[in-house]
N, C-alpha and C positions, 0 to 999 in steps of 0.2 A: 524571467531574466536569469542568465547564468549566475550561479553562486560563485564560480571562479573560472578562470580562463586559461590557466597554465602559466600566467605571468604574475601571479600573486607574489607579493613580497614574502619571503620566508619559506615558501614551498620548495622543498628539495634541498635545503641547507643541511645536508647530511655530512657525516664525518667518517665514512667508512672507506674512502679510497681516493686516489687522484681523480681530478676532474675528467669526465668522459668515460670512466670505468663502468661497464655494464653491471647492473645488479639484477638478481633474479630471486623471486620468491616462488612458492609452488602451492597448488591447491585449487579446488573447484572443478567445474565441468571440463575445462581445458587446463590441464595441470600446470603448464608453464605460461598460461595467460595468452592474451592477444595484444599485439602491438598496434598502437594508434598514434598518429602525429596530429596534434591540434595546435593551430597557430604557431607552427614551427617547433613545437616541443614534443618530444617522444615520451609516450606513456606505455605502461602495461596495465591491462585490465584483467581481473579474475572474477568470474561470477559463480555463485553457489545457488543451486536449486534445492538442495537437500543438505542436512547437517554434515559438517566435515571439519577439516582443520586447515588453517592457513599457516604455512611454515615460512619463516623468514630466517636467513642465515645469520644475521647480526642485528640486534635491536638498535644498536647505536647508528648503524647505517640507515635504517628505516625510520628513525626518530624524526617526527614532523615531515615525513616523506610519504605518508599514506593518507588518502582520502577514502571514505567509505559511505555508501548509501545502504541503509538497513530498512527493508520493506517487510512489514508483517502481512499476515493473511487477512483478506477481507471477510466481513461478516456476510451471512446469508440473509435473504429476504424472508419475510413472514409468509406463511401459507394463507390460502383463501384470500381475503382482501387485505393482505399484510403490508406493513411498512417496508421500505427498502433498507437493505443492510448498510452499515457504515464501512467505509474504506479502511484498509489496514493503516495503522500509524506508520509514519516515515520519519527517520532520523538521518540527517546528513552530517557527517563529521569531516572536518577539514584539518589537515596537518595533525593527525592523531599523535599525542605525546606519549612516548614510552619512557620519558624521564632518563634516569641514570642507568637503565637496564642495558646490558651488553650481552653479546653471544646469541646463540640460536634461541628462537622463541616460537612456540606452538600456540596458535590462537584458535580456540574453539569457535566454530560458527554454527549458530542455530537458525534454521529457516522455518518460518511458520507456514503451515498449510492453510488453504482457504477453508471456510466453515462449511460443514455438511448441511444438508437439509434436515431440519428438525421434525421428527414424526411425519414422514411422508404420507400423504393422503389424508391427513387429519388437519383440523384447524389448530395452528400452533405458531408461536413466535419463531424467529430465526435464531441461528446459533452464532457464537463468536468465532472469529478467526484466531489462529494460533500466533504466538509471539515470535519475533526474530531477534537475534542478538549477535554482535561482534564482540568476542572476548567472553570470559567467564564473569559471573556476577561479582566476584571479589576483585577483579582486575580494575585498576584505576583508569584504564583506557576503554573499559567496556562501554558499548553503545547499544541501547535497548529500544525496540519498537513494539508497541502493544497491538495485538490483533483487533480488528474492527468489530463493532458491536452488531448483534443481530437485529433485524427489523421486528417491530412489534406485531403481535398476532391476536387472533380471536380464538378462544376466550381469553379473558384477562389473565395475567397483566398485559395490556395492550401497549404499554409504554415501550419505546425502543430500548435496546440494551446499550449501556455505556461501553466504550472501547476506544481504541486509538482514534478513530472517528466514530461518532455515535450513530446508532440505528434510528430510522424514522418511526414515528408512532403510528399504530393502527388508528382508524378514524375515531375521533374524539379522545385520543390519548396524545401525550406529549412525546417529542423526540428526546433522545438521550445525549448526554454531554460527550465531547471528544476529550479523551484523557491524555493523549500523547504530549501536549504541551507541558504536562506536569512531570514528565520523565527526564532522565539524565540530569538531575539537579547538580548544580555547581560546575557545569560544563558548557555554559552558554557562550564562552569565548571560542569554542571550537565545535559545538554541536548545535544544529538547528532542527527543531521538531516541527512536524506537520500533522495536524489532526483537528477536526472541527466537529460541531454538533449536528445531530440529525434534526429533521423538522417535524413539527406536530401535524397530526391529522385534524379533521374537522367532522363533526357529527351531522345529524339530520338537518336539512333534507338531502344534502349532497352525499354524505358518507364517503369522503375522500381521505385516503391515508397519506402519511408523510413519507418523505424520501430520506435516504441516508446521507450523512455528511461526507465530504470528500477531503482529501489531504490539502487541497488548495482553496477550499471555500465551504462554508456551511450550507446546508440545505435550506431551501425556502419553504415555509409552512404551507400546508394546503389551505384552500379557501372554499367558500360555497360553490364557486363555479369551476374549481380546478384542483387537481392532485398537487401534492408537494413536488418541488423541483429538486433534483439530485444535486449534491455538492460537487464542485469542480475538482478534477485532479490538479496536481501541482506540476508545473512545467520546469524541467531540469535538463537543459540541453547537453550539459557536460556528461550526462549519464545515458546518452542516446543508445538504445538497445543494439543498434547496428554496429556499435564499436566493439562489442564483445560476444554477442550471441550469433552463431552461424545459422544460416537459413535451413540447415538440416536438423536443428533442434526441434523436438516435438512441440514445444510451446510456440514456435515461430509462427505457424499459421494463424493463431489467435492474436498475435501482436502485429503481424505484418500489415494488416489493413490500416493500422493506427499510426500516428506520427512516430511513436517509439521514444518520445521525449517527455511524455506525460505519465504520471503515476498516481495511484490512489483515487480513482473516480468513485463517487458515491453511487449506491444502488437506487434505481428508480422506484417510485411508489406504486403499490398495487391499488386496486379500486374495487368498489362495491356498486351495484346498480343504483342510479343511472351512470353508466361508465363514461368517464371523461378522457380526453386525449392525454397521452403521456407527456410529461414535462422533463425532458432529458437534454440538458445543455450539452453543446458540443464538447466542452472540456471535461465533462463527466464521462462521456463515451470515450474520448481520447485517453483518459486515465484508466480505462478498463472497467468502468462501471456497467453492470447489466441493467437493462431497461425493465420496467415493471410490466405486469400483465397487460394484455391487449385491451383496446378501447371498444372492440367489437363484441366482446362477450367474455365468458370465463376462460382463463388460461394461465399458464405458469409465468413466473418471472424468469428473465434471462440470467445466465451465470456471469460472474465477474471474470476478468481475464487473468490467467495465470502469469506470474512474474511481475505484474503491475500492482498487485494488491487490491484490485478492483472488487467492489462489493456486488452481491447478487440483488436482483430486483425483486420486489414483492409481487405476489400473485394477485390476479383479479378473479373474483368469484363471489357468489352468495351462498354456496354450500361447500362442505369439505371436499377436497379433491385436488384442486390446483395447488402446486407447490411453489414456494419461493425459489429463486435461483441460488445456487451455491456460490460461496465466495471464491475469488481468485487467490491462488497461492502467492506468497511473498518471494523475496529474493534478497541476497546480500551480494553487493558488488564492491570490489576494492580496486583502487588504482594507485599507481606510484610512478615516479619518474623512472624512465628506462635506464638512466645512467646518473652518476653523481660527480 
């Protein structure tokens, strides 16, 4: 469901000029942003794929007139018969308060990259995604999202790694917790956090690994007849990627087959013989989560989708060699009313 629709009470009650006066910030991949009309309301969207600065001409004008989604990088899947990576944590801020600040304001933007493959070609756990942030750590308005946890691997420790959403466990090991709900303390009135736990694997005779947690739902644990099921991404229609990302962007081909309204899909579980079918819910895929290794034999996990913070899938195999999928990069997107 949408978190807001453009008709929320309080949004856009700025004090910087007469009604209908255009306002303009700058920064991101398209410096002056992209205009979009939703339910008759005009907005500007700015998106960041890499670290940068968001410049606003007057903090008073933009006070309570900015909404932000902060998406961290997804975790990578474990190698060999590894667990799926955890999705990047997601924080959505509505009506960001700048308080009594006035005048120009430069807001630093940190964008987390997706996790790399840990020790390619060897039996190893996955790596954690990088963090994303709107504002500096000391700013009262800063919004933080923690990178997703890596999937568990073999040899021990086979437990998934904790992160924004937790990685899944290697067979007979537990999944890890999702830590994003613990972040942005004291800001629950205007920040909503998304991140869940990874699922546990199960040992002999099936030897099925666990999947990674998603921003929208926890992974389901493996059982004797089945691998773990990846956690769902969260659906946020007001942040539809088509509103701000042009189809010429290099990330677009990875996003365009998907709805563009789901973020933070968990990584699918890898497996060990006897191989079982993948359990990859549609909303995990829609959120950019990579699937685990094949059911037909040894093979790598698929990568997460860049921009959506999707996690990489765990590999399938009984010997060192197949790698987990790398995590998808995060993104920071800002929107504000086009006039006040």
